[in-house]
Kinemage of the C-alpha trace (Angstrom):
@kinemage 1
@onewidth
@group {chain A} dominant
@subgroup {mainchain}
@vectorlist {calphas} color= white
{ca met a 1} P -29.447 -28.890 -79.410
{ca pro a 2} L -27.883 -25.011 -79.172
{ca glu a 3} L -25.659 -24.271 -81.759
{ca asn a 4} L -22.117 -24.728 -81.046
{ca pro a 5} L -22.754 -26.595 -78.004
{ca val a 6} L -20.221 -27.507 -75.523
{ca ala a 7} L -18.966 -30.884 -74.414
{ca ile a 8} L -16.562 -31.991 -71.745
{ca val a 9} L -14.719 -35.253 -71.528
{ca thr a 10} L -12.772 -36.274 -68.616
{ca gly a 11} L -9.693 -38.285 -68.702
{ca ala a 12} L -9.278 -37.660 -72.301
{ca tyr a 13} L -5.728 -37.544 -73.353
{ca arg a 14} L -5.492 -41.003 -74.487
{ca gly a 15} L -7.719 -43.905 -75.523
{ca leu a 16} L -11.859 -43.821 -75.318
{ca gly a 17} L -11.797 -40.239 -74.131
{ca tyr a 18} L -9.514 -38.972 -76.831
{ca glu a 19} L -11.454 -40.561 -79.310
{ca thr a 20} L -14.942 -39.764 -77.802
{ca cys a 21} L -13.439 -36.241 -77.978
{ca arg a 22} L -12.825 -36.624 -81.752
{ca gln a 23} L -16.224 -38.034 -82.387
{ca leu a 24} L -17.997 -35.164 -80.300
{ca ala a 25} L -16.033 -32.663 -82.275
{ca gln a 26} L -16.864 -34.220 -85.728
{ca arg a 27} L -20.508 -34.010 -84.831
{ca gly a 28} L -20.288 -30.225 -84.417
{ca tyr a 29} L -19.599 -29.923 -80.813
{ca arg a 30} L -16.839 -27.537 -79.165
{ca val a 31} L -15.293 -30.287 -76.938
{ca ile a 32} L -13.414 -29.235 -73.744
{ca leu a 33} L -10.501 -32.120 -73.288
{ca thr a 34} L -9.488 -32.282 -69.794
{ca ala a 35} L -7.117 -34.251 -68.169
{ca arg a 36} L -4.665 -34.558 -65.090
{ca arg a 37} L -1.253 -34.606 -67.144
{ca val a 38} L -0.899 -31.170 -68.797
{ca ala a 39} L 1.611 -31.942 -71.211
{ca glu a 40} L 0.102 -34.813 -72.547
{ca gly a 41} L -3.639 -33.125 -72.446
{ca ile a 42} L -1.862 -30.352 -74.527
{ca asp a 43} L -0.680 -32.756 -77.024
{ca ala a 44} L -3.803 -34.534 -77.363
{ca ala a 45} L -6.031 -31.319 -78.208
{ca ser a 46} L -3.380 -30.055 -80.319
{ca ala a 47} L -3.450 -33.300 -82.706
{ca leu a 48} L -7.319 -33.038 -82.918
{ca gln a 49} L -7.067 -29.286 -83.811
{ca ala a 50} L -4.874 -30.370 -86.284
{ca glu a 51} L -7.905 -32.676 -87.597
{ca gly a 52} L -9.853 -29.287 -88.195
{ca leu a 53} L -11.550 -30.114 -84.886
{ca glu a 54} L -12.747 -27.764 -82.201
{ca val a 55} L -11.155 -29.104 -79.235
{ca glu a 56} L -9.332 -27.050 -76.419
{ca phe a 57} L -7.777 -28.525 -73.251
{ca his a 58} L -8.432 -27.642 -69.700
{ca pro a 59} L -6.578 -29.347 -66.983
{ca leu a 60} L -8.597 -31.633 -64.570
{ca asp a 61} L -7.551 -34.026 -61.793
{ca val a 62} L -11.093 -35.323 -60.679
{ca thr a 63} L -9.912 -36.569 -57.190
{ca ser a 64} L -9.130 -32.718 -56.692
{ca glu a 65} L -11.792 -30.405 -55.238
{ca ala a 66} L -9.939 -27.375 -56.204
{ca ser a 67} L -9.189 -28.528 -59.934
{ca ile a 68} L -13.047 -29.466 -60.011
{ca gln a 69} L -13.857 -25.762 -59.071
{ca gln a 70} L -11.539 -23.904 -60.927
{ca leu a 71} L -13.213 -26.081 -63.857
{ca ala a 72} L -16.745 -24.980 -63.027
{ca glu a 73} L -15.779 -21.543 -62.557
{ca tyr a 74} L -14.102 -21.501 -65.907
{ca leu a 75} L -17.359 -22.232 -67.544
{ca arg a 76} L -19.497 -20.132 -65.594
{ca val a 77} L -17.054 -17.070 -67.107
{ca lys a 78} L -16.246 -18.441 -70.638
{ca glu a 79} L -19.276 -20.365 -71.498
{ca ser a 80} L -22.827 -19.709 -71.895
{ca gly a 81} L -23.860 -23.083 -71.063
{ca leu a 82} L -22.907 -26.862 -70.826
{ca glu a 83} L -24.584 -29.495 -73.099
{ca val a 84} L -22.430 -32.441 -72.317
{ca leu a 85} L -20.478 -34.256 -69.884
{ca val a 86} L -18.793 -37.318 -70.291
{ca asn a 87} L -17.302 -38.474 -67.018
{ca asn a 88} L -14.819 -40.858 -68.559
{ca ala a 89} L -11.547 -40.510 -66.153
{ca gly a 90} L -11.100 -43.778 -64.365
{ca ile a 91} L -8.525 -45.885 -62.620
{ca phe a 92} L -8.300 -49.836 -62.114
{ca pro a 93} L -6.991 -49.846 -58.679
{ca asp a 94} L -6.343 -53.558 -58.248
{ca pro a 95} L -3.571 -55.859 -58.984
{ca ala a 96} L -3.858 -57.765 -62.218
{ca pro a 97} L -6.531 -60.176 -62.379
{ca asp a 98} L -4.000 -63.103 -63.076
{ca ser a 99} L -1.648 -62.016 -60.475
{ca gly a 100} L -3.773 -64.061 -57.861
{ca gln a 101} L -3.460 -60.887 -55.232
{ca ser a 102} L -7.173 -59.130 -56.733
{ca ala a 103} L -9.644 -61.208 -54.327
{ca ala a 104} L -11.697 -59.121 -52.123
{ca ala a 105} L -10.985 -61.270 -49.479
{ca asn a 106} L -7.162 -59.666 -49.294
{ca ala a 107} L -7.957 -56.517 -51.130
{ca asp a 108} L -5.921 -53.355 -49.668
{ca met a 109} L -8.244 -50.633 -48.556
{ca glu a 110} L -6.375 -48.105 -49.727
{ca ala a 111} L -6.691 -49.321 -53.247
{ca ile a 112} L -10.308 -49.526 -52.520
{ca arg a 113} L -10.263 -46.032 -51.563
{ca glu a 114} L -8.451 -44.779 -54.694
{ca gly a 115} L -10.967 -46.746 -57.083
{ca phe a 116} L -13.842 -44.785 -55.199
{ca glu a 117} L -12.118 -41.217 -55.312
{ca thr a 118} L -11.710 -41.431 -59.047
{ca asn a 119} L -14.324 -43.611 -60.552
{ca thr a 120} L -17.142 -42.822 -58.206
{ca leu a 121} L -16.822 -39.516 -56.067
{ca gly a 122} L -15.037 -37.649 -58.767
{ca pro a 123} L -17.665 -38.081 -61.500
{ca leu a 124} L -20.271 -37.059 -58.619
{ca arg a 125} L -18.639 -34.141 -57.512
{ca leu a 126} L -18.506 -33.032 -61.096
{ca cys a 127} L -22.094 -33.665 -61.928
{ca gln a 128} L -22.794 -31.281 -58.719
{ca leu a 129} L -21.199 -28.824 -59.983
{ca leu a 130} L -21.741 -28.809 -63.881
{ca met a 131} L -25.070 -30.393 -64.404
{ca pro a 132} L -26.722 -26.820 -63.068
{ca leu a 133} L -24.757 -25.079 -65.831
{ca met a 134} L -26.734 -27.435 -68.271
{ca lys a 135} L -29.715 -24.976 -67.575
{ca asn a 136} L -32.373 -27.942 -67.623
{ca his a 137} L -30.994 -29.500 -71.084
{ca gly a 138} L -28.310 -31.654 -71.459
{ca arg a 139} L -26.755 -34.769 -71.259
{ca val a 140} L -24.344 -36.771 -68.937
{ca val a 141} L -22.510 -40.286 -69.422
{ca asn a 142} L -20.828 -41.851 -66.924
{ca val a 143} L -18.499 -44.300 -68.353
{ca ser a 144} L -19.126 -47.422 -66.346
{ca ser a 145} L -18.408 -51.148 -67.242
{ca gly a 146} L -19.808 -54.607 -67.310
{ca met a 147} L -17.618 -55.673 -64.122
{ca gly a 148} L -19.997 -53.335 -61.998
{ca gln a 149} L -23.104 -54.985 -62.829
{ca leu a 150} L -24.926 -56.665 -60.032
{ca ser a 151} L -26.642 -59.049 -62.329
{ca glu a 152} L -23.222 -60.667 -63.394
{ca met a 153} L -20.905 -59.886 -60.215
{ca asn a 154} L -18.366 -62.440 -59.227
{ca gly a 155} L -15.120 -62.104 -57.850
{ca cys a 156} L -11.951 -60.266 -57.970
{ca cys a 157} L -10.831 -56.640 -58.510
{ca pro a 158} L -13.291 -55.450 -55.759
{ca gly a 159} L -11.564 -51.912 -55.994
{ca tyr a 160} L -12.561 -51.445 -59.383
{ca arg a 161} L -16.218 -53.300 -59.335
{ca leu a 162} L -17.105 -51.632 -56.298
{ca ser a 163} L -16.431 -47.897 -57.706
{ca lys a 164} L -18.239 -48.830 -60.811
{ca thr a 165} L -21.267 -50.361 -59.080
{ca ala a 166} L -21.469 -47.164 -56.910
{ca leu a 167} L -20.915 -45.001 -60.442
{ca asn a 168} L -24.184 -46.488 -61.604
{ca ala a 169} L -25.866 -45.658 -58.173
{ca val a 170} L -25.013 -42.031 -58.665
{ca thr a 171} L -26.603 -42.435 -62.354
{ca arg a 172} L -29.724 -43.778 -60.877
{ca ile a 173} L -30.007 -41.180 -57.947
{ca leu a 174} L -29.293 -38.176 -60.073
{ca ala a 175} L -31.656 -39.363 -63.123
{ca asp a 176} L -34.545 -39.704 -60.819
{ca glu a 177} L -33.562 -36.294 -58.733
{ca trp a 178} L -33.518 -34.471 -62.259
{ca arg a 179} L -36.605 -36.317 -63.689
{ca thr a 180} L -38.617 -33.241 -64.272
{ca ser a 181} L -35.550 -31.381 -66.337
{ca asn a 182} L -34.542 -32.304 -70.060
{ca val a 183} L -30.846 -33.145 -68.655
{ca lys a 184} L -30.560 -36.575 -69.260
{ca ile a 185} L -27.913 -39.150 -67.159
{ca asn a 186} L -26.976 -42.435 -68.390
{ca ser a 187} L -24.332 -45.289 -67.721
{ca val a 188} L -22.553 -46.646 -70.202
{ca cys a 189} L -20.602 -49.583 -70.518
{ca pro a 190} L -18.230 -49.246 -73.861
{ca gly a 191} L -17.444 -53.020 -73.846
{ca trp a 192} L -14.022 -54.301 -73.375
{ca val a 193} L -11.653 -51.932 -75.791
{ca lys a 194} L -8.198 -52.137 -76.827
{ca thr a 195} L -6.538 -49.202 -74.103
{ca glu a 196} L -3.824 -49.007 -71.816
{ca met a 197} L -6.929 -50.401 -69.191
{ca gly a 198} L -8.371 -52.944 -71.458
{ca gly a 199} L -4.981 -54.590 -72.911
{ca lys a 200} L -4.059 -55.867 -76.547
{ca glu a 201} L -6.440 -58.795 -76.257
{ca ala a 202} L -9.560 -56.754 -76.008
{ca pro a 203} L -11.683 -56.991 -79.013
{ca leu a 204} L -13.072 -53.675 -79.800
{ca thr a 205} L -11.443 -50.378 -80.762
{ca cys a 206} L -11.686 -47.075 -79.265
{ca val a 207} L -13.699 -46.271 -82.472
{ca glu a 208} L -16.236 -48.928 -81.818
{ca gly a 209} L -15.821 -48.258 -77.813
{ca ala a 210} L -16.463 -44.471 -78.099
{ca ala a 211} L -19.814 -44.772 -80.276
{ca gly a 212} L -21.615 -46.154 -77.461
{ca ile a 213} L -20.584 -42.965 -75.228
{ca val a 214} L -21.299 -40.869 -78.175
{ca trp a 215} L -24.706 -42.177 -78.783
{ca ala a 216} L -25.756 -41.402 -75.189
{ca ala a 217} L -24.177 -38.081 -75.193
{ca met a 218} L -26.588 -37.190 -78.345
{ca leu a 219} L -29.951 -38.825 -77.082
{ca pro a 220} L -33.031 -36.854 -78.570
{ca asp a 221} L -35.266 -35.177 -76.005
{ca asp a 222} L -37.386 -38.302 -75.755
{ca gly a 223} L -34.372 -40.762 -74.886
{ca pro a 224} L -34.066 -42.169 -71.687
{ca ser a 225} L -32.264 -41.196 -68.578
{ca gly a 226} L -31.261 -43.448 -65.780
{ca gly a 227} L -30.268 -46.527 -67.894
{ca phe a 228} L -27.187 -48.669 -68.063
{ca phe a 229} L -26.197 -49.279 -71.834
{ca arg a 230} L -23.660 -50.979 -73.970
{ca his a 231} L -23.628 -49.956 -77.700
{ca gly a 232} L -26.930 -48.242 -77.664
{ca glu a 233} L -28.923 -51.524 -76.168
{ca arg a 234} L -30.014 -51.696 -72.402
{ca ile a 235} L -28.378 -53.853 -70.070
{ca asp a 236} L -28.922 -55.186 -66.657
{ca trp a 237} L -27.761 -53.337 -63.549
């Protein structure tokens, strides 16, 4: 790993993304915390800086081509390379599962499109532009979900499920295309975590959920690529 390696975490002003920034910075990374909400992102980076961690903020809307291009240009100009990309930004575009309105049979197509824009196409575009900056050595973590597993697929929440299943396909495709490099890309399910999305009933803390993401971000050179993991253990697609 290069000295003072750079890591980018998307959707990181709170929850899993914020804790992932903290844990990576504690391990010696210079972290670029990104978020669509600028004021909240600045506050989040400042809070981590107050802990003595090397974290800076950069605005990023993963649904905006211009915003992604601006981040890529910033890295090309300001940094000598990139070591870690954590595609954490995500939305749950469906009605609440207990609302009776989240069945695929009557799903709103616009909600499904929104899920794909944020949860699948944003990460894919970031990979297209930022993986070349890794100079054949880096780690990409696509934060996915067990709700995207085909092996355990059931009803409800098509906007979220479809977008996360497709994100897993992005992982598999890029891992194969980059197999001759030392850039490793994996999907990670952090588990059911107490976040705004996960809710208060979730059994895991953000510290516990982020640990699996950080594990995949720090894989050794002989580590896996193209896999799906939860808490460092391989799970079915």
